[in-house]
N, C-alpha and C positions, 0 to 999 in steps of 0.2 A: 423228814421234816417238810409239814406243809406247807403247801405252797403259797404265793403271797397273791391275792386275787384284787382287783379293781373292778370297781362296782361298772356295769355295762348298762350302755343305753338301750342295748336290744341283744337277746339271748335267743340265736335262729338253733333248733333243734331238729334231727330227723333220727330215725331207725338204723338205718343202713349209710354207708360211705358216702356210695354213690350218690344220697340226698343232699348232702352237705358239704363235701370234700369240693367239689367246684368252685364253690364259693370262697373257698380259702384264698384264691388267687384274686379276688376283688380287692382284698384288706392290705394294709401297709403294714408291713413288718409283722406277720401272725406270729404270735409265741405261743408253745404247746406248757399247756400247765396240768398236772395231774389231778386227780380227784382218785377219792377211794373208788368211783363208779368206772369214769370214763377219763378222756384227755379233751381238754378245752381248748381249741384256738382262738386267742383272744389278738385282737388287731384294731387298727382304726381305719375308718372309714370318712375321709376328710377330719371333723373335729369329734365324730361319734365314735364311741369303744363298742365294738360288734364282739360276741362269741360266739362260734359254732361248735356244737357238740354230736356226737353219735350216739345215741343211747342204747341203740338194742331193740331187735324184735319184740311186740307183744307190750301189753300193758304193765307187768311188772317191771319190766327195764325200764319204761317211760316214766312211772310215776316214782321208781327210786331215784334215776337219774336226774330227772327235772328237779327234788326236792334236795339233792346235794349240790345241784348246781346253785340255783334258787340262795338257799345259804351261803354259798361261798362268794356268789357274784353279784346279788342283789339287781336282779336286772330292773329297770324300768317299763322294760315288754318285753313277752314271750313270742316270739313266731314257730309253730310249727310247720316244716314242707315235709313234703313225699309226694307218694302215689297213691292212689284208690281206686279200684274197681267201680265202676257206674253202673247200677241196675236197667237194665234194657229198656223198662217201660218208665224212665225219668226221662230228664229233657236234656242230657248230656251225653257228648259224644267221645272216643277216647282222642287226645288231644286237648279237651276244655280242660278248664282249670274252675276247681269247685272253691270257695272261701267259704267255711263254715259259718251260718247263721245260728245253727244250733248242731247241738253234739249227741245223741242218745247213746245209752248204755245198752248194746244188743246180746249180754250175758248176765247180766245182773238181773235175778227176778226169781219164776218157777217157770218150771216146763211140765204141765201136766198134759194127758191125752187131748183134754181141746184146745190147747194149745199153749205159747206163751205169756206168761203176766210179767209185770213190772212188779219191783220192789214193794209196791204199794200194798199188792197183793200178801205179801208177807207182813207187812206191818212195819217194816224199816226203809227210813229214808239213808241214802250213800252219802245225802251232804243237804247244807242248807246255803239258798242264795236269797239275798235281800230279805231274811227272816222267814223265809218259805221253805218247805221241805222239799226235796228234791230225790226224785224217785226212779226217773227213768233218761230225763233230759236236762241237759245244761244248757241254757238260752244265752246265746252271746250275742243276739240282736241290737239290745239297748246301752251294749259296753262302746264307752267313745274309741277304744282302739278300732272295733271294727269300721263303725262310724267314719274315721280317719280315713281307712284304707279303702273303703268305698268311694270316700272323694278323691282320690288318686287316682283307683281304679276302678270305676261305675261299672256294675253289668253291662256286656254288651260284647260288640265283636272286636278283635284287635288282632294287631302283627306283630310280629318280631323286629326288634329294631336296637339300637343302642344309644347310650345317652351321651352327653357331653363328657362324661369320664369314664369312657369306652366299657362299661359294661352291660349287661342284656337288659333291656326295657323291653314294656309292651306299646304299643301305640296304638290308639282308636281308629277302627273301621268304620264303615256307614253303618247305623245303628239299625235300619230296619232290613239290612243286607238278610236275604234268607239264606240257610245253612246250605241248600243246594250251589249258591254260588262260589264256594269253597272249590267245588270241582270244576266250576268255569275259570279257575285262577292259579296253574299250575306252578305258575314261577311264585307264588307267594302262601305261604302258612296262615291261613285264616282260622282262628278257634275262638272259641267265649271263654269270658271270665263271669261264672256263675256266683250268686250269693243263695246259699241254700242249706237244708238239712244233711247233716252223716250220721253215720251211724257207727260205731267202733265195737270188733268183734274179736274173740279169741281164736276163731276158727274162720278162715275165708268161705265165703260162698263156694261149695263143690261142683256145683251143676245147675243149670237153668231153673230147675223147680226150685231149690233152696234159695236162689238169690230172689224167684219170684214170690215166695215165701217172706222172705223179709222185707222185699219193698211193700208189699200188701200190709206187712205187721208193722211197721214203722213209719213208711211214708217216707224215707231218707231217700235222698238220691245216689249217695255211693257208701260205699263200705270202707274203712281202715281198718286198723290194729293198735294205735296207739292213742289215737288225738283226744278221748274221754279222759283216759289217764291223767294225760298232762293238762286237760283244763281243770279236772279236779284238785289236779296239789296247786294250780298256779290260784284257783278261787279260796284255796287256806291261806294262802300265802297273800294273797291280795293283790297278785302280780296282773295286770291286763293279759290277754293272749288271745292270738289269731292264728288260726288254719289255714292254711294254703294249700291242696292236692292237687296234681295233674292227673288227669283220669288216662289210666295206661291200659285199660282193658275191659270187658264188658264182665261184672262180676258174674262167678260160675263157670267163665270159658279158663278152662284149664290148659289148653293148648298155649304155651307161652310162646311159639312163634309168631302169633296172632297179636302178642303184646306189644305196645310202641312205650317202653319206659323211658328211652331217650327223651322222645317226642314230649311226653307228661312232664320228664325234669326240666327240660330246657324251657317249658311254657311256665310252669311253677317258677323257677328261680327267674325270669323276667318280670315277672309282676313282683318277686321281692326287689329285685333290681329298681325298680320303680319306686316301691315304697321307701327303700334306702336312699333313692335320688330326693325324696320328698321331705324325707328326715335331715337330709343335708341341706335342704333351701331353708328349713324352717330354725336348722341350728344355728 
């Protein structure tokens, strides 16, 4: 028998349990609801109805899982949370948080000896935005949801803190603080929240050369494996979507002993905590 689903104020999705499971403790009376694709954990944050779900790795899992959940719980907003690999020539470091202003489709198109081309080279659009065909990039910069997020966590430097509700949040640091100052502040973790482009790929960059080629081709600051799929589904359903990812590693770095997944997720979760606090205040 199909579970009974309540409409959500916000649906938070990630690829693997580590990206969403820690948030379950934030909710009051979280309840597991089974769907054909995944389990949705639905609970309350103040008066807000919040859902958490792990969709699986990759674009197929992300797209199918998002569609199943949107059909059932009709969220007012979707947040994509997780980790990403930053390109070394971009502005991000490990531990920083990237909120995507646009998401590029890194696999769709044509790959020729001369290089990679978008779907425009094939003459097919993957979708439409505001009446215009989308060949390679979903632009989120004018979405009210992104602008709302930017009012709560403007681009700049932050430290971890806690709110009056005892969940992790971010606290602003000096706006003009140089990145090197983080080294001089050993007792306090300092990182930046940045708003910029990301690219979704089916195969992560396996070495520095591939990572540099992708950075040159797309101009994105970081790569992930699910974002564009969730955004494309949300666009089709007319649901506002924001992607927030912590930088766990340099793209192309395969030595996982150099990755900082815990730091990346702690920082991205704290950004979400600040957004939830903002929603609760406005509710």
